[in-house]
Wavefront OBJ file of the C-alpha trace (Angstrom):
o trace
v -22.317 2.574 28.756
v -22.067 6.228 29.517
v -25.007 7.078 32.366
v -27.328 9.759 31.772
v -26.307 13.032 32.918
v -29.694 13.755 34.907
v -28.596 9.954 36.714
v -25.542 11.151 37.471
v -26.586 14.284 39.186
v -29.231 12.451 41.163
v -27.079 9.875 42.177
v -24.793 12.878 43.855
v -27.188 14.092 45.031
v -28.321 10.821 46.855
v -24.414 10.223 48.178
v -24.902 14.099 49.650
v -27.500 12.859 51.376
v -25.737 9.780 52.689
v -22.945 12.068 54.043
v -25.395 14.209 55.721
v -26.731 11.813 57.670
v -22.979 10.571 58.951
v -23.437 7.263 56.413
v -19.926 7.686 55.272
v -19.187 3.703 54.592
v -22.426 3.625 52.140
v -21.624 7.235 50.757
v -17.779 5.827 49.755
v -19.342 2.502 48.553
v -21.697 4.574 46.344
v -19.276 7.054 45.309
v -16.781 4.661 44.325
v -19.362 2.539 42.131
v -20.593 5.992 40.621
v -16.584 6.841 40.204
v -16.485 3.387 37.997
v -19.215 4.760 35.419
v -17.896 8.346 35.068
v -14.209 8.379 36.346
v -13.316 12.131 35.300
v -16.657 13.721 37.178
v -15.493 16.050 39.751
v -18.472 15.840 42.205
v -18.480 12.268 42.070
v -14.467 12.104 42.960
v -14.755 15.281 45.789
v -17.446 12.815 47.086
v -15.146 9.911 47.469
v -12.396 11.900 48.861
v -14.656 13.314 51.850
v -16.038 9.885 52.573
v -12.320 8.614 52.807
v -11.598 11.403 55.547
v -14.773 10.635 57.540
v -13.590 7.042 57.431
v -10.394 8.069 58.299
v -8.494 6.774 55.538
v -6.675 9.794 54.948
v -3.639 8.403 52.212
v -6.272 6.972 50.441
v -8.062 10.526 50.795
v -5.074 12.352 49.499
v -4.764 9.857 46.511
v -8.131 10.923 45.553
v -7.914 14.625 45.929
v -4.285 14.127 43.591
v -6.445 12.904 41.315
v -9.221 15.751 41.022
v -6.095 18.723 41.271
v -4.799 16.718 37.792
v -8.299 16.978 36.323
v -9.371 19.866 37.702
v -5.970 22.080 39.280
v -8.744 25.114 39.766
v -11.372 23.536 42.169
v -11.063 25.121 45.537
v -12.798 22.279 47.522
v -9.831 19.769 46.868
v -7.731 22.315 48.595
v -10.321 22.933 51.546
v -10.780 19.104 51.669
v -6.733 18.624 51.747
v -6.693 21.043 54.358
v -9.459 18.878 56.415
v -6.970 15.760 55.497
v -4.093 17.422 57.245
v -5.793 18.993 60.299
v -6.346 15.226 61.237
v -2.900 14.608 60.789
v -2.316 17.171 63.189
v -0.125 18.703 60.241
v -0.660 22.024 61.215
v 1.874 24.104 58.406
v 0.218 21.905 55.557
v -3.339 22.707 56.596
v -2.356 26.237 56.565
v -1.169 26.157 52.915
v -3.747 23.979 51.743
v -6.496 25.957 53.097
v -5.039 29.268 51.728
v -4.860 27.228 48.236
v -8.503 26.897 48.597
v -9.486 30.756 49.628
v -7.031 32.163 47.108
v -9.409 30.127 44.327
v -12.810 30.907 46.020
v -13.091 33.365 48.771
v -16.438 32.474 49.658
v -15.441 29.467 51.734
v -16.552 29.889 55.242
v -15.200 26.888 56.528
v -11.211 27.764 54.970
v -11.523 30.945 56.807
v -13.094 29.596 59.841
v -9.860 26.650 59.638
v -7.628 29.259 59.079
v -8.358 31.532 62.102
v -8.351 28.577 64.373
v -4.940 27.582 62.882
v -3.725 31.092 62.995
v -4.582 31.422 66.434
v -2.882 27.878 67.954
v 0.259 28.978 65.837
v 0.049 32.576 68.299
v -0.213 34.418 64.734
v -2.794 36.752 65.712
v -2.523 39.148 62.822
v -3.511 36.469 60.198
v -5.955 35.022 62.345
v -7.578 38.515 62.834
v -7.522 38.649 58.573
v -9.286 35.335 58.728
v -11.839 36.435 61.192
v -12.739 39.265 59.368
v -13.151 37.289 56.139
v -15.408 34.465 58.244
v -17.817 38.298 59.707
v -17.943 39.254 55.876
v -19.417 36.269 54.658
v -21.789 35.532 57.716
v -23.176 38.961 57.169
v -24.355 37.855 53.394
v -27.377 36.018 52.951
v -26.783 32.118 52.705
v -27.634 32.214 48.875
v -25.591 34.648 47.907
v -22.211 32.665 49.829
v -23.509 29.817 47.881
v -23.700 31.098 44.642
v -20.547 33.240 44.614
v -18.667 29.988 45.825
v -20.418 28.000 42.864
v -18.771 31.138 40.702
v -15.591 30.857 41.444
v -15.569 27.098 40.692
v -16.928 27.277 37.547
v -20.271 26.408 38.012
v -21.690 29.434 36.513
v -25.222 28.282 35.410
v -26.206 27.165 38.994
v -24.604 30.500 40.528
v -26.838 32.400 38.216
v -29.986 30.232 39.055
v -29.686 31.284 42.920
v -28.839 34.449 42.864
v -31.854 35.603 40.082
v -33.761 33.424 42.164
v -32.570 35.385 45.253
v -32.976 39.073 43.279
v -36.608 38.131 42.310
v -37.584 37.368 45.992
v -35.614 40.175 47.779
v -35.220 42.892 44.988
v -31.718 45.198 44.674
v -29.124 43.653 46.950
v -25.893 45.415 46.169
v -23.698 41.762 46.291
v -25.876 39.647 44.355
v -26.314 42.168 41.373
v -22.939 42.644 41.211
v -22.427 38.482 41.625
v -25.217 38.525 38.440
v -22.783 41.025 36.357
v -19.581 39.261 37.062
v -21.776 36.005 35.704
v -22.535 38.084 33.052
v -19.181 39.449 32.097
v -17.508 35.033 32.166
v -20.701 34.415 29.794
v -19.365 37.384 27.251
v -22.663 39.301 28.257
v -21.261 42.716 28.375
v -24.695 44.970 28.039
v -26.263 43.370 30.847
v -23.154 43.343 32.888
v -22.542 47.284 32.301
v -26.432 47.595 33.456
v -25.946 45.881 36.779
v -22.731 47.328 37.709
v -24.284 50.951 36.348
v -26.767 49.980 39.197
v -24.782 48.896 42.066
v -22.719 51.888 41.663
v -26.165 53.596 41.919
v -26.642 52.201 45.413
v -23.189 51.749 46.563
v -20.767 54.767 44.916
v -17.813 53.504 46.992
v -17.787 50.142 46.090
v -14.572 50.357 44.356
v -14.408 46.553 43.642
v -17.636 47.055 41.646
v -16.242 49.841 39.898
v -13.430 48.051 38.783
v -15.533 45.462 37.097
v -17.515 48.029 35.209
v -13.986 49.328 34.088
v -13.536 46.018 32.748
v -16.762 45.305 31.138
v -16.182 48.821 29.670
v -12.916 47.565 27.937
v -14.629 44.105 27.088
v -17.318 46.273 24.780
v -14.642 48.625 23.807
v -15.945 51.355 25.432
v -12.136 52.924 26.015
v -12.308 56.637 27.109
v -15.347 55.046 29.902
v -12.856 52.549 31.061
v -10.400 55.368 31.553
v -12.629 57.546 33.875
v -13.527 54.513 35.573
v -9.884 53.747 36.445
v -8.699 57.323 36.957
v -11.329 57.621 40.117
v -9.857 54.247 41.390
v -6.456 55.304 41.014
v -6.835 58.830 42.890
v -7.949 56.078 45.802
v -5.274 53.569 45.530
v -2.056 54.647 43.226
v -0.342 52.011 43.629
v -2.496 49.301 43.233
v -1.381 46.713 40.629
v -4.535 45.420 39.144
v -5.410 48.973 38.450
v -2.323 50.290 36.716
v -2.156 47.015 34.824
v -5.703 47.707 33.204
v -5.033 51.320 32.783
v -1.980 50.319 30.826
v -4.010 47.995 28.875
v -6.910 50.621 28.370
v -4.193 52.899 26.629
v -3.709 49.976 24.081
v -6.933 49.478 23.362
v -7.104 53.291 22.644
v -3.924 53.165 20.551
v -1.445 54.954 23.068
v 0.970 52.348 23.019
v 3.677 54.881 24.122
v 1.829 55.622 27.593
v 0.927 51.887 28.041
v 4.833 50.763 27.676
v 5.607 53.644 30.354
v 3.201 52.227 32.681
v 4.295 48.585 31.956
v 7.690 48.861 32.829
v 6.809 51.122 36.052
v 5.368 48.081 36.824
v 8.203 45.447 35.717
v 10.490 47.367 37.615
v 8.211 46.813 41.273
v 8.049 43.300 40.015
v 10.521 42.219 37.920
v 9.703 38.168 37.552
v 5.953 39.079 36.544
v 6.003 37.189 32.919
v 2.499 38.708 32.087
v 4.061 42.193 32.296
v 7.079 40.974 30.128
v 4.747 39.852 27.470
v 2.374 43.004 27.494
v 5.565 45.280 27.027
v 6.573 42.862 24.294
v 2.902 43.380 22.429
v 3.792 47.047 22.572
v 7.030 47.269 20.994
v 5.989 44.784 18.496
v 3.254 47.036 17.681
v 5.415 50.144 17.463
v 7.643 48.316 15.217
v 10.505 47.485 17.482
v 10.953 44.148 16.582
v 14.232 43.518 18.177
v 13.263 44.880 21.462
v 10.135 42.945 21.490
v 12.011 39.418 21.100
v 13.859 40.411 23.802
v 10.929 40.854 25.949
v 9.030 37.761 24.530
v 12.071 35.620 25.823
v 12.125 37.276 29.056
v 8.726 36.138 29.619
v 9.914 32.672 29.076
v 12.638 32.827 31.248
v 10.617 33.579 33.765
v 7.747 31.170 33.062
v 9.435 28.064 30.502
v 5.809 26.875 29.848
v 4.411 30.328 28.608
v 2.856 29.515 25.247
v 1.657 32.932 24.822
v 5.361 34.249 24.206
v 6.052 31.421 21.964
v 3.154 32.053 20.257
v 3.853 35.783 19.819
v 7.467 35.147 18.782
v 5.989 32.760 16.061
v 3.372 35.381 14.745
v 6.133 37.892 14.307
v 6.037 35.807 11.117
v 9.890 36.737 10.119
v 11.615 35.209 13.586
v 13.096 31.895 13.750
v 13.370 29.590 16.756
v 16.679 27.944 17.488
v 16.716 24.447 18.176
v 16.978 24.737 21.727
v 13.588 26.620 21.741
v 11.889 23.899 19.672
v 13.097 21.045 21.739
v 12.032 22.671 24.886
v 8.149 24.103 23.407
v 8.138 20.185 22.815
v 8.829 19.220 25.917
v 7.141 21.765 28.087
v 3.674 20.520 25.347
v 3.965 17.039 26.188
v 3.549 17.938 29.726
v 0.348 16.173 31.046
v 0.045 19.014 33.983
v 0.940 22.287 31.055
v -2.159 24.165 30.973
v -4.598 23.951 27.882
v -4.379 27.591 27.037
v -0.575 27.041 26.745
v -0.800 23.591 25.067
v -2.431 25.278 22.328
v -0.391 27.713 21.751
v 2.562 25.906 21.881
v 0.986 24.007 19.011
v 0.509 26.984 16.842
v 4.230 27.810 17.787
v 5.722 24.351 17.084
v 3.659 24.819 13.852
v 5.212 27.796 12.845
v 8.639 26.779 14.134
v 8.475 23.158 11.679
v 7.054 24.962 8.584
v 9.923 27.337 8.630
v 12.177 24.258 9.041
v 9.988 22.872 5.573
v 9.115 19.703 7.954
v 5.570 20.282 6.764
v 4.440 16.619 7.941
v 5.614 17.694 11.595
v 4.206 20.911 11.182
v 0.676 20.236 10.087
v 0.398 17.487 13.027
v 0.987 20.652 15.421
v -1.287 23.061 13.488
v -3.866 20.448 13.730
v -3.337 19.522 17.439
v -3.697 22.959 18.196
v -6.753 23.485 16.295
v -8.567 20.580 18.128
v -7.051 21.824 21.851
v -8.575 25.176 21.243
v -11.771 24.325 19.466
v -12.008 21.812 22.791
v -13.251 25.688 24.369
v -14.818 26.857 21.551
v -18.388 27.647 22.085
v -18.934 28.202 18.132
v -21.609 27.117 16.053
v -21.290 28.011 12.128
v -25.178 27.928 11.667
v -26.229 31.534 13.386
v -23.587 32.710 11.354
v -24.856 31.228 7.993
v -28.381 32.117 9.354
v -27.414 35.976 9.188
v -25.996 35.621 5.831
v -29.269 34.276 4.688
v -31.420 37.082 6.627
v -29.430 40.023 5.309
v -30.002 38.744 1.774
v -33.559 38.149 2.650
v -33.873 41.732 4.143
v -31.586 43.922 2.241
v -32.861 44.000 -1.474
v -32.196 46.264 -3.976
v -35.518 47.553 -3.143
v -35.401 48.122 0.341
v -32.239 50.378 -0.687
v -33.905 52.088 -3.207
v -36.553 52.895 -1.019
v -33.873 54.553 1.552
v -32.045 56.430 -1.016
v -31.031 59.397 0.719
v -30.455 57.967 4.347
v -27.929 58.413 6.726
v -25.022 60.560 7.660
v -23.136 62.078 4.723
v -19.703 62.280 6.306
v -17.553 60.616 3.884
v -14.021 60.150 6.146
v -14.878 56.455 7.171
v -13.069 53.848 4.799
v -13.896 50.581 5.717
v -11.705 47.455 4.925
v -13.812 44.127 5.046
v -13.085 40.391 4.446
v -11.680 37.470 6.067
v -8.761 37.608 8.532
v -5.418 36.767 6.376
v -6.856 38.139 3.617
v -4.292 41.237 2.702
v -6.698 43.409 4.427
v -3.399 44.953 6.687
v -1.474 45.437 3.499
v -4.266 47.280 2.125
v -4.668 49.335 5.390
v -1.065 50.054 5.360
v -0.945 51.152 1.509
v -4.015 53.710 2.248
v -2.524 54.631 5.705
v 0.667 55.943 3.823
v -1.161 58.408 2.044
v -0.827 61.988 3.501
v -4.947 62.426 3.866
v -5.733 59.118 5.406
v -5.398 57.958 9.303
v -4.965 54.676 9.807
v -6.873 53.481 13.107
v -6.957 49.521 14.201
v -10.420 47.174 13.754
v -12.869 49.138 15.401
v -15.476 47.559 17.400
v -18.285 50.478 16.767
v -20.345 48.703 13.929
v -20.258 45.109 15.795
v -21.587 46.956 19.089
v -24.523 48.800 16.831
v -25.343 45.571 15.763
v -25.217 43.985 19.080
v -27.867 46.781 20.447
v -29.720 45.921 17.644
v -30.415 42.676 17.723
v -30.795 42.267 21.582
v -30.430 39.214 23.523
v -31.978 36.719 21.141
v -29.727 36.393 18.116
v -29.826 33.311 17.446
v -33.524 32.476 17.364
v -35.996 31.052 14.972
v -35.443 35.021 13.710
v -33.364 37.098 14.980
v -34.504 40.952 15.874
v -31.200 41.721 13.372
v -31.335 42.619 10.721
v -35.146 42.062 10.191
v -35.298 45.358 12.537
v -33.463 47.540 9.799
v -36.715 48.111 8.003
v -38.488 49.393 11.077
v -35.626 52.152 11.306
v -36.440 55.579 9.750
v -33.908 57.898 8.401
v -33.514 60.152 11.170
v -32.588 56.807 13.043
v -29.547 56.000 10.611
v -28.381 59.553 10.398
v -28.128 59.349 14.006
v -26.149 55.534 14.263
v -24.032 57.171 11.449
v -23.465 60.731 13.603
v -22.743 58.608 16.475
v -20.198 55.864 14.917
v -17.551 59.468 13.578
v -18.499 60.400 17.503
v -17.585 57.864 19.082
v -14.420 56.653 16.509
v -13.015 60.054 17.163
v -10.886 58.961 19.458
v -8.697 56.938 18.003
v -7.960 59.553 14.719
v -6.112 62.315 14.055
v -6.415 65.439 12.053
v -6.352 63.662 8.645
v -9.587 64.095 6.956
v -10.267 60.135 6.628
v -9.700 57.294 8.411
v -9.828 53.602 7.908
v -11.945 50.765 10.175
v -10.324 47.702 9.415
v -12.764 45.433 11.057
v -12.833 42.517 9.103
v -16.251 41.019 9.700
v -17.831 43.886 9.172
v -18.427 42.486 5.631
v -21.836 41.015 7.424
v -23.043 44.435 7.800
v -22.361 46.375 5.016
v -26.461 46.921 4.570
v -26.464 48.797 7.783
v -22.797 50.403 6.898
v -24.541 51.762 3.544
v -27.560 52.799 5.038
v -26.115 55.099 8.227
v -22.848 56.192 6.304
v -23.383 55.994 2.702
v -20.687 58.038 1.290
v -18.195 56.216 3.362
v -15.694 53.868 1.291
v -16.190 49.998 1.024
v -13.089 47.853 0.401
v -13.453 43.983 -0.059
v -9.693 42.369 0.467
v -10.306 39.034 -1.084
v -7.792 36.273 -1.240
v -7.971 33.095 -3.235
v -9.728 30.483 -1.010
v -7.095 27.580 -0.525
v -4.327 30.292 0.692
v -6.822 32.065 2.729
v -8.530 29.191 4.224
v -5.331 27.635 5.026
v -3.676 30.560 6.234
v -6.473 31.426 9.220
v -5.884 27.419 9.837
v -1.969 28.007 10.817
v -3.283 31.210 12.881
v -4.083 31.551 16.386
v -6.032 34.792 17.275
v -5.994 36.959 20.396
v -9.717 36.569 20.692
v -12.566 36.197 18.385
v -12.530 34.682 14.815
v -13.547 31.356 16.500
v -14.465 29.874 12.580
v -11.127 29.305 12.336
v -10.468 26.861 14.104
v -11.158 23.292 12.089
v -11.021 23.140 8.068
v -15.073 22.312 8.285
v -15.604 25.660 9.967
v -13.483 27.726 8.105
v -14.744 26.194 4.631
v -18.270 27.032 5.563
v -17.367 30.487 6.703
v -15.781 30.942 3.492
v -18.410 29.946 1.635
v -20.648 32.201 3.018
v -18.605 35.347 2.680
v -18.458 34.757 -0.726
v -22.443 34.252 -0.852
v -23.076 37.094 0.867
v -20.437 39.411 -0.996
v -22.355 38.243 -3.746
v -25.725 39.781 -2.631
v -23.875 42.833 -1.697
v -22.524 43.485 -5.044
v -26.340 42.774 -6.653
v -27.743 45.118 -4.486
v -25.470 47.859 -4.308
v -23.574 47.663 -7.772
v -20.587 49.674 -7.659
v -20.296 50.541 -3.949
v -17.931 48.065 -2.768
v -14.482 47.655 -4.535
v -13.350 44.336 -4.726
v -9.369 44.079 -4.480
v -7.567 40.705 -5.142
v -4.558 39.990 -2.588
v -3.023 38.235 -5.569
v -3.407 41.260 -8.322
v -1.829 43.470 -5.676
v 1.214 41.671 -5.319
v 1.338 40.968 -9.203
v 1.070 44.809 -9.989
v 1.274 47.288 -6.783
v 0.875 50.279 -8.787
v -1.917 49.370 -10.650
v -3.903 48.447 -8.010
v -2.451 51.260 -5.661
v -3.945 53.740 -8.393
v -7.132 51.759 -8.715
v -7.368 51.882 -4.577
v -6.787 55.584 -4.352
v -9.093 56.727 -7.142
v -12.022 54.712 -5.693
v -11.806 56.801 -2.739
v -11.352 60.163 -3.843
v -7.652 60.282 -3.447
v -5.107 61.516 -5.497
v -1.731 59.518 -6.025
v 1.009 59.924 -3.627
v 4.410 57.570 -4.423
v 4.425 56.846 -0.569
v 1.708 54.176 -1.095
v 3.888 52.262 -3.228
v 6.752 52.506 -0.277
v 4.252 51.139 2.461
v 6.672 49.882 4.559
v 8.633 52.962 5.025
v 5.363 54.415 6.667
v 5.717 53.842 10.736
v 2.786 53.566 12.659
v 1.269 50.919 15.031
v 0.022 48.056 13.525
v -2.002 45.247 15.740
v -2.708 42.621 13.394
v -0.681 39.445 12.432
v 0.731 40.944 9.510
v 2.208 43.658 11.676
v 6.073 42.631 10.464
v 4.986 41.471 7.276
v 3.492 44.690 5.639
v 6.822 46.511 7.268
v 8.798 44.842 4.087
v 8.317 45.475 0.165
v 5.766 43.206 -1.465
v 6.911 39.476 -1.699
v 5.245 36.659 -3.586
v 6.695 33.756 -1.697
v 3.787 33.652 0.453
v 1.143 33.259 -2.527
v 0.991 29.467 -2.461
v 2.526 28.707 0.716
v -0.565 26.292 1.203
v 0.321 23.861 -1.473
v 3.291 22.718 0.568
v 0.232 21.142 2.946
v -1.912 19.724 0.121
v -1.332 16.194 1.114
v -3.292 17.110 4.149
v -6.242 19.731 2.580
v -8.143 16.994 0.984
v -10.780 17.656 3.246
v -10.483 21.741 3.267
v -11.067 21.189 -0.826
v -13.859 19.127 -0.351
v -15.529 21.389 1.806
v -15.066 24.644 -0.388
v -17.223 22.842 -2.722
v -15.661 23.550 -5.815
v -14.582 27.392 -4.736
v -11.322 26.696 -5.391
l 1 2 3 4 5 6 7 8 9 10 11 12 13 14 15 16 17 18 19 20 21 22 23 24 25 26 27 28 29 30 31 32 33 34 35 36 37 38 39 40 41 42 43 44 45 46 47 48 49 50 51 52 53 54 55 56 57 58 59 60 61 62 63 64 65 66 67 68 69 70 71 72 73 74 75 76 77 78 79 80 81 82 83 84 85 86 87 88 89 90 91 92 93 94 95 96 97 98 99 100 101 102 103 104 105 106 107 108 109 110 111 112 113 114 115 116 117 118 119 120 121 122 123 124 125 126 127 128 129 130 131 132 133 134 135 136 137 138 139 140 141 142 143 144 145 146 147 148 149 150 151 152 153 154 155 156 157 158 159 160 161 162 163 164 165 166 167 168 169 170 171 172 173 174 175 176 177 178 179 180 181 182 183 184 185 186 187 188 189 190 191 192 193 194 195 196 197 198 199 200 201 202 203 204 205 206 207 208 209 210 211 212 213 214 215 216 217 218 219 220 221 222 223 224 225 226 227 228 229 230 231 232 233 234 235 236 237 238 239 240 241 242 243 244 245 246 247 248 249 250 251 252 253 254 255 256 257 258 259 260 261 262 263 264 265 266 267 268 269 270 271 272 273 274 275 276 277 278 279 280 281 282 283 284 285 286 287 288 289 290 291 292 293 294 295 296 297 298 299 300 301 302 303 304 305 306 307 308 309 310 311 312 313 314 315 316 317 318 319 320 321 322 323 324 325 326 327 328 329 330 331 332 333 334 335 336 337 338 339 340 341 342 343 344 345 346 347 348 349 350 351 352 353 354 355 356 357 358 359 360 361 362 363 364 365 366 367 368 369 370 371 372 373 374 375 376 377 378 379 380 381 382 383 384 385 386 387 388 389 390 391 392 393 394 395 396 397 398 399 400 401 402 403 404 405 406 407 408 409 410 411 412 413 414 415 416 417 418 419 420 421 422 423 424 425 426 427 428 429 430 431 432 433 434 435 436 437 438 439 440 441 442 443 444 445 446 447 448 449 450 451 452 453 454 455 456 457 458 459 460 461 462 463 464 465 466 467 468 469 470 471 472 473 474 475 476 477 478 479 480 481 482 483 484 485 486 487 488 489 490 491 492 493 494 495 496 497 498 499 500 501 502 503 504 505 506 507 508 509 510 511 512 513 514 515 516 517 518 519 520 521 522 523 524 525 526 527 528 529 530 531 532 533 534 535 536 537 538 539 540 541 542 543 544 545 546 547 548 549 550 551 552 553 554 555 556 557 558 559 560 561 562 563 564 565 566 567 568 569 570 571 572 573 574 575 576 577 578 579 580 581 582 583 584 585 586 587 588 589 590 591 592 593 594 595 596 597 598 599 600 601 602 603 604 605 606 607 608 609 610 611 612 613 614 615 616 617 618 619 620 621 622 623 624 625 626 627 628 629 630 631 632 633 634 635 636 637 638 639 640 641 642 643 644 645 646 647 648 649 650 651 652 653 654 655 656 657 658 659 660
């Protein structure tokens, strides 16, 4: 029987109190009894190890710490405790190594810094002793609450860290370090708007605080505010032109802006300084892939694997080229690395998806499905996705955005006809439609722009999963001037991603949820729904590991629920906005390319151009999973690939509720 969480927390607090009273034997007995109930509880195991050290049972303490490391390899206090154990053994070298492991993971550990200061002095290493002493002084100059919360933050105890920091700020008002810490907690929770506001406040109080400015640059990047991020990074690079972290993030910003050649130049400069940096090799490979230089990309991905053999992202990136085939030796190596218990979770699920693709290519479908399913389960274990808010949003859209609602707002918005929105689900053929349109002389292909989702986040505010979220109901209170301003802002903010062509594509798939908003702010924009047969679309998403977002894809039940919600909402939009949306079915495009290209161009008000039929010859950056497929002529082989896995897809068919 499992003990309730609140009981465990109370017992942990009691054991800590015993240690503070030097009741080490009693603390150990209570800790071991509790560990029998919750054998993987980090805090319980840590207190057991501390008790064992105080009782001078050092071999047992080491064994407990090894157990913690297997479960929580980034927990800083286990390394600090290991350092104390080595000190008791008078093993200075290993003690220093352990304490460094602690402060590298968590710089807010005064005990580790003091121990390092003492150990370095004993060894006559006065330079490092002084460095440790400076860290001790910095932490001593901060309020105890801020140091405690910072330490918790680094050990992943975000809720406690946030509570302590908020309480401190309520009592003490503006405090630069506390404000920055709260912003960093916000970044971890992906509450980027609050983080940006807090960091702006920090820099208003301390404009020379470089760490906070770098946090702001990262936050701006996360919010897809690439031009603002670029300005902050250029400010930092003037101060420290050789800072690798600044330079790496600078290159990433150019990736966000679509300037992959510039990013590639910076990444290669970084690699020249550090040839064993696997992550830089991976970034180089991604740029090369996006630019269509596949052979060079493959070499770079393989170079990353040579540096770091368990690097799941590099293997998955090779698989995600879709046209790449693994060697027998590569498949065997992936299986070995995935099976090792110490391989990090993120690498394991990347390896699983890569192995799923490898065995699919070999027509070993049972083994392929096994790895796809395993990869989905591992990925879902770290996801916070819930289908209910998505379905609630779709229902509210239908409730608010009626035909009468739009009739009453006829003539609202900014009249610019430049945007062409391609919406739908991922893996629905949207990249093919984008490539066809981007082959036209009047159309600019951009990327999946985040401007509409960012506006939605602003409109819905913090409570977007409550009983009655602000969005989309807030649209009813908006004026004609509001929607005109939204449309004008969209046109201006997306200009950085465009060239001189009069039309451009925004291929953010999930914008299908916000067609009402798009129509109200950009009434002359074209909206294309890229549609794919349900089983094919859903299974294609199941076997795709996305770089970020699309959390609904990890699990057949979630995918089916999302697809059903998508179909219901699109049926609603077509009822209340008749003729406003063009539905293009992927299977129709494959069967009759020219007929559907002409239909697509006519809907967009564009003259027919033969280049659109030879879309695969168009050279441009493509960032989606289909990038290599749309660089080849149309092929029919992929239409029914899901049928090879039909024996395992009964739950998906059932969950689609007759939609297939």
